[in-house]
C-alpha positions as CSV (number, residue, x, y, z in Angstrom):
1,M,144.0,-19.4,16.9
2,A,145.9,-16.3,17.7
3,D,146.1,-13.6,15.4
4,V,149.7,-13.1,14.2
5,G,149.9,-9.7,12.4
6,V,152.7,-7.8,10.8
7,T,154.2,-4.7,12.5
8,I,156.1,-2.1,10.3
9,E,157.7,0.8,11.8
10,F,158.6,3.8,9.6
11,E,160.9,6.6,10.7
12,L,162.1,9.4,8.3
13,E,164.2,12.1,9.8
14,F,165.6,15.3,8.4
15,E,169.3,15.8,9.1
16,T,171.0,19.0,9.2
17,D,174.8,18.1,9.3
18,P,175.2,17.4,6.7
19,V,171.9,18.3,5.1
20,G,170.1,15.0,4.3
21,A,167.9,12.4,5.6
22,T,167.9,9.1,7.3
23,L,165.2,6.4,6.8
24,D,164.5,3.5,9.2
25,I,162.0,0.8,8.3
26,A,161.6,-2.1,10.7
27,V,159.5,-5.2,10.8
28,P,159.8,-6.3,14.6
29,R,156.6,-8.7,14.3
30,A,155.7,-10.9,11.6
31,P,154.2,-14.4,11.3
32,S,157.5,-15.9,10.4
33,D,160.9,-14.9,9.5
34,D,160.4,-16.0,5.9
35,A,157.3,-13.5,5.9
36,R,159.4,-10.8,7.4
37,Q,162.3,-11.3,4.7
38,A,159.8,-11.2,1.9
39,L,158.3,-8.0,3.3
40,L,161.7,-6.5,3.8
41,D,162.7,-7.5,0.1
42,N,159.7,-5.6,-1.2
43,V,160.5,-2.7,0.9
44,E,164.2,-2.6,-0.2
45,Q,163.2,-2.9,-3.9
46,T,160.7,0.1,-3.5
47,M,162.8,2.4,-1.4
48,V,166.4,1.9,-2.8
49,G,166.7,-1.2,-5.0
50,S,164.6,-0.7,-8.2
51,R,165.1,1.7,-11.0
52,Q,163.2,5.0,-10.2
53,N,162.9,3.8,-6.4
54,L,161.5,6.3,-4.0
55,V,164.7,7.5,-2.4
56,F,166.1,8.2,-5.9
57,Q,162.8,10.1,-6.9
58,S,163.1,12.1,-3.6
59,V,166.7,13.2,-4.4
60,Q,165.7,14.1,-8.0
61,R,162.9,16.4,-6.6
62,V,165.6,18.1,-4.3
63,H,167.9,18.8,-7.3
64,G,164.9,19.9,-9.4
65,R,163.6,22.3,-6.7
66,L,167.1,23.8,-6.3
67,E,167.3,24.5,-9.9
68,R,164.0,26.1,-10.0
69,Y,164.8,28.1,-6.7
70,A,168.0,29.3,-8.0
71,S,166.6,30.7,-11.3
72,R,163.7,32.3,-9.4
73,V,165.6,33.8,-6.5
74,G,168.5,35.4,-8.5
75,D,170.1,33.0,-10.9
76,Y,172.4,31.4,-8.3
77,K,174.6,28.6,-9.5
78,V,173.6,25.4,-7.6
79,E,175.4,22.7,-9.7
80,S,178.2,22.4,-7.1
81,L,175.5,21.9,-4.4
82,I,173.9,19.2,-6.6
83,E,177.0,17.7,-7.4
84,S,177.9,17.4,-3.6
85,F,175.3,14.7,-3.2
86,A,177.0,12.1,-1.3
87,G,175.0,9.1,-2.6
88,V,172.7,6.6,-0.9
89,D,174.0,4.3,1.8
90,Y,171.9,1.6,3.2
91,Q,172.1,-1.4,5.5
92,R,169.7,-4.2,6.0
93,N,169.6,-6.7,9.0
94,R,167.3,-9.4,9.7
95,T,164.5,-7.1,10.9
96,S,165.0,-3.6,9.5
97,I,166.5,-1.4,6.7
98,H,168.5,1.9,7.4
99,V,169.0,4.3,4.5
100,E,171.0,7.6,4.6
101,W,171.5,10.2,2.0
102,S,173.0,13.8,2.1
103,W,174.7,16.7,0.4
104,A,178.2,17.6,1.4
105,H,178.6,21.2,0.2
106,E,178.8,23.5,3.3
107,A,176.5,26.2,1.6
108,F,173.6,23.7,1.2
109,R,172.1,24.6,4.6
110,F,172.1,28.2,3.7
111,M,170.0,27.5,0.6
112,E,167.8,25.0,2.5
113,F,167.1,27.3,5.5
114,G,167.6,30.6,4.0
115,T,169.6,33.6,5.5
116,S,168.9,37.0,6.6
117,D,170.8,40.1,5.3
118,H,174.3,40.0,6.5
119,T,177.9,41.3,6.1
120,V,180.7,38.7,5.2
121,E,184.0,40.1,6.4
122,G,187.5,38.9,5.4
123,D,191.2,39.8,5.7
124,P,190.9,40.3,2.8
125,L,187.9,38.6,1.5
126,L,188.1,37.0,-2.1
127,V,184.9,38.0,-3.7
128,F,185.3,36.7,-7.1
129,E,188.1,36.0,-9.8
130,F,187.7,37.4,-13.3
131,D,189.6,37.5,-16.4
132,A,190.2,41.3,-17.1
133,G,189.9,40.7,-20.9
134,D,186.3,39.4,-20.3
135,Y,185.5,42.3,-17.9
136,P,187.4,45.4,-18.7
137,Y,185.3,47.6,-16.7
138,L,186.2,45.6,-13.5
139,E,190.0,46.0,-14.3
140,D,189.6,49.8,-13.7
141,M,188.2,48.9,-10.1
142,F,190.4,45.9,-9.1
143,G,193.3,45.8,-11.4
144,D,193.9,42.4,-13.3
145,G,191.5,40.0,-11.2
146,P,190.9,38.5,-8.6
147,A,188.8,41.1,-6.5
148,F,189.6,41.4,-2.9
149,L,187.5,43.4,-0.5
150,P,187.3,43.9,3.2
151,E,183.6,43.1,3.4
152,V,180.7,42.4,1.3
153,E,176.9,43.2,2.1
154,V,174.9,40.2,1.2
155,S,171.1,40.2,0.8
156,G,169.3,37.4,2.7
157,L,168.1,34.4,0.8
158,P,164.6,32.9,1.2
159,E,164.6,29.3,2.3
160,A,164.5,26.7,-0.6
161,R,163.1,23.9,1.6
162,A,164.2,21.4,-1.1
163,V,165.1,18.6,1.1
164,R,162.2,19.1,3.7
165,D,159.7,19.3,1.0
166,S,161.1,16.1,-0.7
167,L,160.8,14.2,2.5
168,N,157.2,15.2,2.8
169,W,156.6,14.2,-0.6
170,L,158.2,10.7,0.3
171,R,156.2,10.4,3.5
172,R,153.0,10.9,1.4
173,E,154.2,8.3,-1.1
174,V,155.0,5.6,1.5
175,G,151.6,6.5,3.3
176,Q,149.6,5.5,0.0
């Protein structure tokens, strides 16, 4: 009697445009199609289908890490980055499951990878808007808000590694 085993292929990739991930899990070999479907049912539930699934937990880890990073590095506001989460999209066919998730905010990659010190130039550059009643000392410098400047010197940011670290966590969880 021939040994008919199960083959499972797992590929988790970090994506940079937009920042996010793709996950492919395939079962190219199984004793029967019923066995393959049962295994894929279980994988689907674990990865994306059940409450507190592993992809959901990975996304929550990203958001938590961004919040901790923002308060540690300089009280940055990361709510718009977190709100740019585009959701989880997955497809299943007879032999595999494909899952994608990402964040749409264009500044997300700057937090993920960090930046060096740099100059931002504009013609003019809108730096911030303010209400002169709330910030009377700025009114002397800029008039009655918003503040336009030709350039701004920006200190570099260390990398947050929020997505990459969450994917490493996910790999460890799947490997157990």
